[in-house]
N, C-alpha and C positions, 0 to 999 in steps of 0.2 A: 611396309605397311605404315597407314597414316590413321589419326584417330578423329573421329567425328567429335567435335567439342560438346556436341549435344547429348552425347551418349555418357552416363556417368553410372556408377555402382554403388550400392552399399559397401562393396568390399574395397573400394579405392583407398580408404584411410586404415584398412586393416591388414592389407596383402600379405604383409611380412609375417604378422601373427597368425593368419589363416596359415600359410605354409608351415610354420613353426607348429600348429596343431595336426596338420595333416602329412607330414613329411613321411611318417611310418605307416600311413595308411594303404595297405596293399592288397586287402582282401579280395577286391574286385579285378584285379591285374590278370591273375592267370586266366579268368574265363574270358576276358575281353582278347586277349592275346591268342587264345584257342580259336576264337569266332573268326577273328580277322585272318589266323593262318589257314582256315578253312575256305573263307568265303573269298579272301584277297582284297587287295587295295583298289583304289585309294579309300580312304577313310576320313570321315569327319566327325568331329566332337562338338557339340552344342553346349557352350557352358564350360570351356576348357579350362579356365582360371590360368594358374601359373604353370601348367603343361605337366600335372602329375601322371596323366595318361598317355600324353604325347611323346614322351621321351621313350617309354618302355616299348612301344609299338614301333616307333622309328629304329630303335636299335634291332629290332626283328628284321628290319629291312624294308618296311612297308612305309609307302607314302601316307602321310596324314595331314589335314588343315584341322585348325582350331579357329572356334568361333567364340568370342566373348565381348561382352559390352563393357568390361573395366579395363580402362588403360592402364592402371597400375598393375592389374594381374598379368596382361599381356606383356608390360615391359619386363616383368620378373619372367615370364615364359620365355622371352626373346633372350635375356642373358643366360638363363638355363640351358637353351638351344646352341648358342654360340659357345659355350662352355663345353658341351658334350659334342661339339663338332657335328651337328645334324641339320645344319641349316639347307642342305640340299633335300632333306625328306621331308620337313615341316613347314607349312605355311600358317600364318596367323591373319586372321578377319577380325577388324573391330566393327561388330554389328549386333543386331538384335536377333535372337533366332526366332521370334514370332512373325518377322518380317522377310520379305524375299532378299535373299543374301546376293552379293556379285558373285555368284557361283553358277557354273553351268547346269542345267537340268539333267539327270540320268547320267551322272558323272561320278558316283561314289557307290562302292560296294558295301560299306558298313557306315553306318550312322549310329551316334552314341549319344544318349542323355545320361550321364553318370550322376551317381551319390545325390539324388533328390534334385539334380538340376532344373527337370521339368516343373516343379513345384514354384521355383521363383516366378513363375508367369501368374499373376493373381487371380485370374479369371479362367473359366472354363472356355471361352471364345478365343482367348489368347494361348492357351494351352493346345487347342485343336489348331490354330493358327501355325504354331511350331511343328506339330506333327505333320501337317499339309504340307510345309516346306521341306520337312525332311522327306517327306514321301516323293516330292518333286525332285530332289537332289541324288535319291538312289537311284540307280540302275536297275534292270530287270532283274537281277539276281540279288538285289539289295536286301540287306538284314539290318533291321533297326533293333538297337539294344536300349532300353529303358529300365533305369534302377531307382525304385523309390522305397520309402518305408511303408510299411503294410499300417494303416491309420485304424487300429483296434481300438475298441471303446476304452479298453484298460489303458492303452499308450498314451490316447490324447488326454486322458484324465491325468495322467503323470506328469505330461508335459504342462498342463495348466494349473497345477497344484500349488507350487510355489517356486521361488528362485532357487536356482540348480548351480551347484559348482560342477561344471562338466569336465574339468581337467586342469593339471598342471604341468608346466614344461620348463625345462632349462634353458636358457638362451647361452649364445655362445660366449658372452661375458660373464657367465657365472651367476646371473640374476634369475629370479623366478617369475613366470607369467601363470596367472590364474584367469581361467575362461568361467564367467558367470553368465547366466541366461535367465530372463524373465519371459515367458510367453502368455499369450492369452488366445484361447481357442474359441471361434467363432463358427458354431456348427451350422447356423443359417446360410453361411457363404463357404463353408469348408477353408476357412482362411485361419493361419495361425500369425498372429503379429508377435513379432519377435525382437526383442533388445538384447544386445551382446554387450558385456563389458570384459575386456582385457585388462587385467590388473598386472603391471610390472613392479615387483617387488625387490628393491635393492638390498644390500647387505645391513645397512642401519636400519631397515623396515620402512622405508619411504616408498610411498604407492605412486606410480603414474599410470593413470586411467585412458583408455581410449575406448571409444563406444560406437556402435553402429546398431541400425534398425531396418528391418525389412518385414515383408508380409509373404508368408508361403501359402500355397493353396495345396492342401491334401488332396488326393484322388484315390477313390475305392477301386476294387479290381474290374467290378461290373462296369463302372462306368467307364475306366479306361479302354475297356475293348469296344465300347460304343463309339469313343472318341477315335480310336484308330481305325474303325470302319468308315467313319465319316471323313476321315483325313485321307481314304484311299488305300489302305491296306487291306489285304485279303484274307491273310491267316498269320496267327499269333498263338504263342504257348506261354503261360504263366507258370513262375516257379517262386520258390521261397527261400532260396539260399543261393550262394554262389556256385554251389556245387550243383545246381540245378535238381534240388529236391523238389517234390511237388509243392504248389502252393497251396496252404491250410489256413483255416481261420486263424492260428495262433502264429502264424510265420512272422519274422521280424521283418523280412523285405518281400518287397513285390518286384520281381525280375521279369520282364517282358522280352520276349524275342519275337519281332514281328516280320512278316516277308511281304513285299510289294506284289509278287505274283505266286501263283498257287505252286507249290512244291511237287 
């Protein structure tokens, strides 16, 4: 795997802290494993990060390719893959999910945009481009999984109301890390300007801060179905939980399962 020096990510400087925060997040893994077991591999994940989903899918015996634009995250994924002895089952691609990837058309059974990954593309055009690339890569049985938060007015108001302490975690050396965020919601473009601070606090109480910033673009359910149609998908179902409960106005998540060809 080679890195394109022109591709960088806001996660490059905080990759280890992202892992510290998400190491125990497994709410979506059972759903993804079940879908892969039914549809079959190969699998491609867009925005794979450090391999949170790659490893459990590969441990089930399925081939999976991870795509990400962050060299730091992919380096962490590579180390985790080698430690787990799964190099024969997992491939990594350094690239942008909204562009044509160096992967053959109609070669994957399942595609995944996990945990708000599609929202990291800042415009509708870029998001449609990524969905179109996903459609190109999926074979006729192809199943696309999209996981987003549901942008209810209440949740968007909460996000933009004030700085938030989003969590704290203990590091391996016994120190504590706090995550703070400040977000500005711009309804005219459906964008959320996000600034993150990770404060590492040692025993004497000294603070070492690392920060990053990025813009997300949230997507409403009705808009997403039109985007899927424009990208080439023909059928889709919307759900509100990882247990595939019906999607409702107040659902926390917007989970979409889309197909390339009619079922």
